[in-house]
N, CA, C and O atoms as a DFTB+ gen file, in Angstrom:
388 C
 N C O
     1  1     -17.138       9.966     -14.769
     2  2     -16.729       9.805     -13.388
     3  2     -16.125       8.409     -13.211
     4  3     -16.704       7.410     -13.636
     5  1     -14.971       8.363     -12.588
     6  2     -14.287       7.098     -12.352
     7  2     -14.852       6.424     -11.113
     8  3     -15.203       7.084     -10.136
     9  1     -14.932       5.122     -11.167
    10  2     -15.358       4.354     -10.016
    11  2     -14.136       3.847      -9.271
    12  3     -13.132       3.482      -9.882
    13  1     -14.227       3.829      -7.968
    14  2     -13.144       3.310      -7.146
    15  2     -13.330       1.808      -7.013
    16  3     -14.385       1.345      -6.581
    17  1     -12.315       1.053      -7.380
    18  2     -12.371      -0.402      -7.323
    19  2     -11.314      -0.922      -6.350
    20  3     -10.153      -0.515      -6.396
    21  1     -11.738      -1.827      -5.472
    22  2     -10.795      -2.475      -4.578
    23  2      -9.949      -3.430      -5.395
    24  3     -10.471      -4.359      -6.012
    25  1      -8.653      -3.207      -5.400
    26  2      -7.734      -4.106      -6.100
    27  2      -7.425      -5.307      -5.212
    28  3      -7.495      -6.454      -5.653
    29  1      -7.082      -5.029      -3.952
    30  2      -6.862      -6.098      -2.991
    31  2      -6.774      -5.519      -1.593
    32  3      -6.558      -4.321      -1.409
    33  1      -6.944      -6.382      -0.623
    34  2      -6.771      -6.023       0.781
    35  2      -5.940      -7.130       1.408
    36  3      -6.108      -8.309       1.097
    37  1      -5.047      -6.731       2.289
    38  2      -4.132      -7.679       2.904
    39  2      -3.941      -7.305       4.362
    40  3      -3.732      -6.137       4.688
    41  1      -4.013      -8.295       5.234
    42  2      -3.724      -8.073       6.651
    43  2      -2.559      -8.962       7.041
    44  3      -2.507     -10.138       6.682
    45  1      -1.632      -8.383       7.778
    46  2      -0.470      -9.128       8.259
    47  2      -0.302      -8.855       9.749
    48  3      -0.755      -7.823      10.245
    49  1       0.346      -9.769      10.466
    50  2       0.631      -9.491      11.869
    51  2       1.508      -8.245      11.996
    52  3       2.313      -7.951      11.112
    53  1       1.346      -7.520      13.095
    54  2       2.133      -6.304      13.321
    55  2       3.592      -6.618      13.637
    56  3       4.419      -5.710      13.713
    57  1       3.904      -7.869      13.817
    58  2       5.274      -8.305      14.084
    59  2       6.204      -7.789      12.979
    60  3       5.871      -7.901      11.799
    61  1       7.358      -7.227      13.340
    62  2       8.286      -6.684      12.346
    63  2       8.727      -7.689      11.273
    64  3       9.169      -7.283      10.198
    65  1       8.616      -8.964      11.546
    66  2       8.978      -9.968      10.537
    67  2       7.988     -10.022       9.385
    68  3       8.357     -10.388       8.270
    69  1       6.731      -9.661       9.641
    70  2       5.689      -9.769       8.630
    71  2       5.319      -8.451       7.972
    72  3       4.784      -8.446       6.863
    73  1       5.590      -7.347       8.625
    74  2       5.204      -6.030       8.100
    75  2       5.669      -5.762       6.677
    76  3       4.905      -5.218       5.881
    77  1       6.915      -6.133       6.329
    78  2       7.380      -5.830       4.974
    79  2       6.537      -6.456       3.873
    80  3       6.524      -5.957       2.748
    81  1       5.837      -7.536       4.179
    82  2       4.995      -8.165       3.159
    83  2       3.954      -7.195       2.615
    84  3       3.735      -7.129       1.405
    85  1       3.320      -6.452       3.496
    86  2       2.263      -5.536       3.082
    87  2       2.789      -4.444       2.157
    88  3       2.174      -4.144       1.135
    89  1       3.915      -3.856       2.511
    90  2       4.448      -2.768       1.685
    91  2       5.036      -3.298       0.373
    92  3       4.920      -2.644      -0.663
    93  1       5.659      -4.464       0.409
    94  2       6.228      -5.044      -0.812
    95  2       5.134      -5.389      -1.819
    96  3       5.291      -5.153      -3.017
    97  1       4.035      -5.943      -1.337
    98  2       2.926      -6.294      -2.229
    99  2       2.350      -5.036      -2.871
   100  3       2.033      -5.036      -4.060
   101  1       2.215      -3.980      -2.102
   102  2       1.694      -2.726      -2.651
   103  2       2.611      -2.208      -3.763
   104  3       2.129      -1.799      -4.819
   105  1       3.916      -2.222      -3.535
   106  2       4.863      -1.766      -4.544
   107  2       4.852      -2.631      -5.792
   108  3       4.913      -2.114      -6.907
   109  1       4.775      -3.938      -5.617
   110  2       4.742      -4.862      -6.763
   111  2       3.456      -4.672      -7.567
   112  3       3.465      -4.766      -8.795
   113  1       2.359      -4.406      -6.872
   114  2       1.118      -4.150      -7.590
   115  2       1.253      -2.885      -8.440
   116  3       0.848      -2.869      -9.602
   117  1       1.821      -1.830      -7.860
   118  2       2.054      -0.604      -8.622
   119  2       2.923      -0.860      -9.837
   120  3       2.670      -0.320     -10.915
   121  1       3.941      -1.679      -9.667
   122  2       4.822      -2.019     -10.782
   123  2       4.053      -2.790     -11.860
   124  3       4.287      -2.590     -13.052
   125  1       3.140      -3.664     -11.446
   126  2       2.353      -4.429     -12.418
   127  2       1.418      -3.530     -13.229
   128  3       0.992      -3.894     -14.325
   129  1       1.104      -2.354     -12.681
   130  2       0.243      -1.402     -13.386
   131  2       1.044      -0.459     -14.278
   132  3       0.475       0.399     -14.953
   133  1       2.361      -0.622     -14.279
   134  2       3.186       0.176     -15.175
   135  2       4.074       1.203     -14.508
   136  3       4.775       1.942     -15.200
   137  1       4.069       1.277     -13.167
   138  2       5.006       2.190     -12.513
   139  2       6.427       1.733     -12.792
   140  3       6.701       0.535     -12.864
   141  1       7.309       2.676     -12.945
   142  2       8.711       2.320     -13.141
   143  2       9.233       1.655     -11.865
   144  3       8.614       1.754     -10.806
   145  1      10.353       0.992     -11.977
   146  2      10.948       0.336     -10.811
   147  2      11.213       1.357      -9.702
   148  3      10.993       1.071      -8.525
   149  1      11.683       2.537     -10.077
   150  2      11.976       3.595      -9.104
   151  2      10.690       4.092      -8.431
   152  3      10.662       4.275      -7.214
   153  1       9.624       4.310      -9.219
   154  2       8.356       4.758      -8.646
   155  2       7.744       3.682      -7.743
   156  3       7.188       3.995      -6.690
   157  1       7.847       2.418      -8.157
   158  2       7.327       1.315      -7.343
   159  2       8.105       1.206      -6.037
   160  3       7.523       0.922      -4.990
   161  1       9.404       1.428      -6.091
   162  2      10.229       1.390      -4.873
   163  2       9.836       2.530      -3.931
   164  3       9.781       2.347      -2.715
   165  1       9.563       3.707      -4.500
   166  2       9.117       4.847      -3.676
   167  2       7.764       4.542      -3.035
   168  3       7.529       4.901      -1.882
   169  1       6.880       3.884      -3.774
   170  2       5.586       3.484      -3.228
   171  2       5.784       2.483      -2.087
   172  3       5.134       2.586      -1.047
   173  1       6.674       1.524      -2.281
   174  2       6.982       0.534      -1.243
   175  2       7.508       1.223       0.009
   176  3       7.088       0.906       1.122
   177  1       8.430       2.167      -0.174
   178  2       9.014       2.872       0.970
   179  2       7.958       3.677       1.728
   180  3       7.939       3.671       2.959
   181  1       7.081       4.367       1.000
   182  2       6.012       5.134       1.643
   183  2       5.058       4.210       2.390
   184  3       4.635       4.508       3.507
   185  1       4.725       3.091       1.763
   186  2       3.837       2.126       2.411
   187  2       4.496       1.535       3.651
   188  3       3.828       1.311       4.660
   189  1       5.793       1.283       3.584
   190  2       6.510       0.718       4.733
   191  2       6.428       1.664       5.931
   192  3       6.195       1.223       7.057
   193  1       6.617       2.954       5.692
   194  2       6.518       3.938       6.773
   195  2       5.120       3.932       7.383
   196  3       4.972       3.965       8.604
   197  1       4.098       3.890       6.536
   198  2       2.716       3.884       7.026
   199  2       2.405       2.598       7.788
   200  3       1.714       2.633       8.806
   201  1       2.908       1.470       7.303
   202  2       2.688       0.187       7.972
   203  2       3.370       0.183       9.337
   204  3       2.779      -0.252      10.325
   205  1       4.602       0.664       9.396
   206  2       5.322       0.707      10.672
   207  2       4.608       1.618      11.669
   208  3       4.521       1.291      12.852
   209  1       4.103       2.745      11.204
   210  2       3.370       3.659      12.074
   211  2       2.087       3.010      12.586
   212  3       1.762       3.109      13.769
   213  1       1.367       2.352      11.694
   214  2       0.114       1.699      12.083
   215  2       0.361       0.539      13.047
   216  3      -0.463       0.268      13.921
   217  1       1.487      -0.140      12.887
   218  2       1.797      -1.276      13.756
   219  2       2.158      -0.801      15.149
   220  3       1.853      -1.464      16.141
   221  1       2.819       0.365      15.220
   222  2       3.234       0.895      16.513
   223  2       4.015      -0.138      17.292
   224  3       4.863      -0.837      16.737
   225  1       3.737      -0.234      18.549
   226  2       4.398      -1.230      19.380
   227  2       3.408      -2.278      19.850
   228  3       3.715      -3.096      20.717
   229  1       2.217      -2.246      19.270
   230  2       1.175      -3.178      19.685
   231  2       1.492      -4.603      19.293
   232  3       1.611      -4.923      18.111
   233  1       1.626      -5.449      20.282
   234  2       1.847      -6.859      20.014
   235  2       0.509      -7.544      19.849
   236  3      -0.469      -7.178      20.502
   237  1       0.462      -8.533      18.980
   238  2      -0.756      -9.284      18.775
   239  2      -1.776      -8.586      17.901
   240  3      -2.901      -9.063      17.757
   241  1      -1.394      -7.457      17.315
   242  2      -2.316      -6.744      16.439
   243  2      -1.993      -7.037      14.986
   244  3      -0.983      -7.666      14.671
   245  1      -2.852      -6.581      14.124
   246  2      -2.645      -6.736      12.688
   247  2      -2.556      -5.364      12.040
   248  3      -3.038      -4.364      12.571
   249  1      -1.932      -5.353      10.890
   250  2      -1.885      -4.167      10.050
   251  2      -2.570      -4.553       8.745
   252  3      -2.290      -5.606       8.172
   253  1      -3.468      -3.690       8.283
   254  2      -4.196      -3.960       7.050
   255  2      -3.860      -2.913       5.999
   256  3      -3.714      -1.727       6.296
   257  1      -3.742      -3.380       4.771
   258  2      -3.517      -2.493       3.631
   259  2      -4.621      -2.786       2.623
   260  3      -4.786      -3.922       2.178
   261  1      -5.368      -1.757       2.270
   262  2      -6.387      -1.873       1.227
   263  2      -5.935      -1.005       0.060
   264  3      -5.631       0.176       0.233
   265  1      -5.895      -1.591      -1.114
   266  2      -5.436      -0.874      -2.306
   267  2      -6.616      -0.727      -3.257
   268  3      -7.251      -1.706      -3.646
   269  1      -6.891       0.522      -3.621
   270  2      -7.965       0.846      -4.548
   271  2      -7.369       1.503      -5.781
   272  3      -6.331       2.162      -5.720
   273  1      -8.040       1.308      -6.878
   274  2      -7.660       2.008      -8.100
   275  2      -8.861       2.812      -8.553
   276  3      -9.967       2.291      -8.696
   277  1      -8.616       4.093      -8.775
   278  2      -9.664       4.987      -9.249
   279  2      -9.089       5.780     -10.412
   280  3      -8.292       6.698     -10.222
   281  1      -9.504       5.415     -11.615
   282  2      -8.972       6.082     -12.793
   283  2      -7.473       5.907     -12.878
   284  3      -6.965       4.786     -12.911
   285  1      -6.761       7.035     -12.912
   286  2      -5.304       6.961     -12.987
   287  2      -4.661       7.175     -11.615
   288  3      -3.508       7.596     -11.528
   289  1      -5.407       6.885     -10.546
   290  2      -4.890       7.014      -9.188
   291  2      -4.887       5.654      -8.491
   292  3      -5.833       4.875      -8.613
   293  1      -3.827       5.390      -7.772
   294  2      -3.713       4.213      -6.930
   295  2      -3.763       4.723      -5.501
   296  3      -2.976       5.592      -5.127
   297  1      -4.675       4.197      -4.699
   298  2      -4.863       4.669      -3.332
   299  2      -4.636       3.527      -2.352
   300  3      -5.211       2.448      -2.501
   301  1      -3.792       3.767      -1.345
   302  2      -3.508       2.787      -0.305
   303  2      -4.024       3.320       1.021
   304  3      -3.737       4.455       1.399
   305  1      -4.781       2.500       1.716
   306  2      -5.229       2.833       3.059
   307  2      -4.616       1.810       4.000
   308  3      -4.852       0.608       3.872
   309  1      -3.829       2.301       4.944
   310  2      -3.138       1.448       5.907
   311  2      -3.761       1.693       7.271
   312  3      -3.915       2.841       7.689
   313  1      -4.121       0.619       7.969
   314  2      -4.715       0.774       9.285
   315  2      -4.236      -0.314      10.232
   316  3      -3.877      -1.418       9.823
   317  1      -4.244       0.031      11.493
   318  2      -3.852      -0.910      12.535
   319  2      -3.496      -0.159      13.796
   320  3      -3.089       1.002      13.744
   321  1      -3.647      -0.812      14.916
   322  2      -3.272      -0.205      16.186
   323  2      -3.951       1.125      16.457
   324  3      -3.387       1.987      17.131
   325  1      -5.154       1.296      15.938
   326  2      -5.867       2.546      16.158
   327  2      -5.429       3.670      15.233
   328  3      -5.936       4.785      15.351
   329  1      -4.510       3.414      14.324
   330  2      -4.028       4.419      13.372
   331  2      -4.531       4.079      11.978
   332  3      -4.756       2.913      11.654
   333  1      -4.703       5.093      11.167
   334  2      -5.100       4.896       9.786
   335  2      -4.534       6.031       8.947
   336  3      -4.539       7.188       9.365
   337  1      -4.052       5.693       7.774
   338  2      -3.568       6.730       6.856
   339  2      -3.860       6.283       5.432
   340  3      -3.938       5.092       5.132
   341  1      -4.018       7.276       4.569
   342  2      -4.289       7.010       3.164
   343  2      -3.297       7.796       2.326
   344  3      -3.022       8.965       2.595
   345  1      -2.772       7.145       1.321
   346  2      -1.851       7.802       0.395
   347  2      -2.282       7.444      -1.014
   348  3      -2.926       6.419      -1.238
   349  1      -1.923       8.291      -1.956
   350  2      -2.256       7.973      -3.341
   351  2      -1.068       8.296      -4.241
   352  3      -0.231       9.147      -3.938
   353  1      -1.033       7.591      -5.341
   354  2       0.013       7.771      -6.342
   355  2      -0.674       7.852      -7.703
   356  3      -1.643       7.143      -7.975
   357  1      -0.155       8.719      -8.532
   358  2      -0.681       8.851      -9.889
   359  2      -0.114       7.740     -10.760
   360  3       1.067       7.401     -10.682
   361  1      -0.983       7.187     -11.586
   362  2      -0.558       6.194     -12.576
   363  2      -0.507       6.821     -13.965
   364  3      -0.281       6.127     -14.957
   365  1      -0.720       8.145     -14.034
   366  2      -0.801       8.836     -15.322
   367  2       0.461       8.631     -16.158
   368  3       0.377       8.506     -17.380
   369  1       1.616       8.597     -15.521
   370  2       2.861       8.428     -16.269
   371  2       3.314       6.996     -16.366
   372  3       4.395       6.726     -16.889
   373  1       2.508       6.059     -15.870
   374  2       2.893       4.645     -15.872
   375  2       2.932       4.116     -17.290
   376  3       2.122       4.503     -18.133
   377  1       3.862       3.244     -17.544
   378  2       3.962       2.586     -18.851
   379  2       2.901       1.513     -18.950
   380  3       2.766       0.695     -18.041
   381  1       2.145       1.498     -20.033
   382  2       1.147       0.442     -20.233
   383  2       1.856      -0.767     -20.797
   384  3       2.702      -0.665     -21.685
   385  1       1.488      -1.919     -20.255
   386  2       2.084      -3.164     -20.771
   387  2       1.052      -4.000     -21.450
   388  3       1.364      -5.082     -21.947
């Protein structure tokens, strides 16, 4: 049985100037685990959509991204503004470095 390990958690202001940081970090982390550039970009894009949804139009709020790794799965939980979503990506095809 695989254990779920927190890789990192990041909170950024919901301001549109800061939101991209959360999704970019998630994509770069996936790339560091061996995802191809294309797969990491897809992860970034998916995370960006979730971050924007969680940020909503709430001013003065934060958006949080928690990234867990469980076996060959990478799981992102995005929350903020009363919204929360979780997505996962397989690392099974990732290149080991």
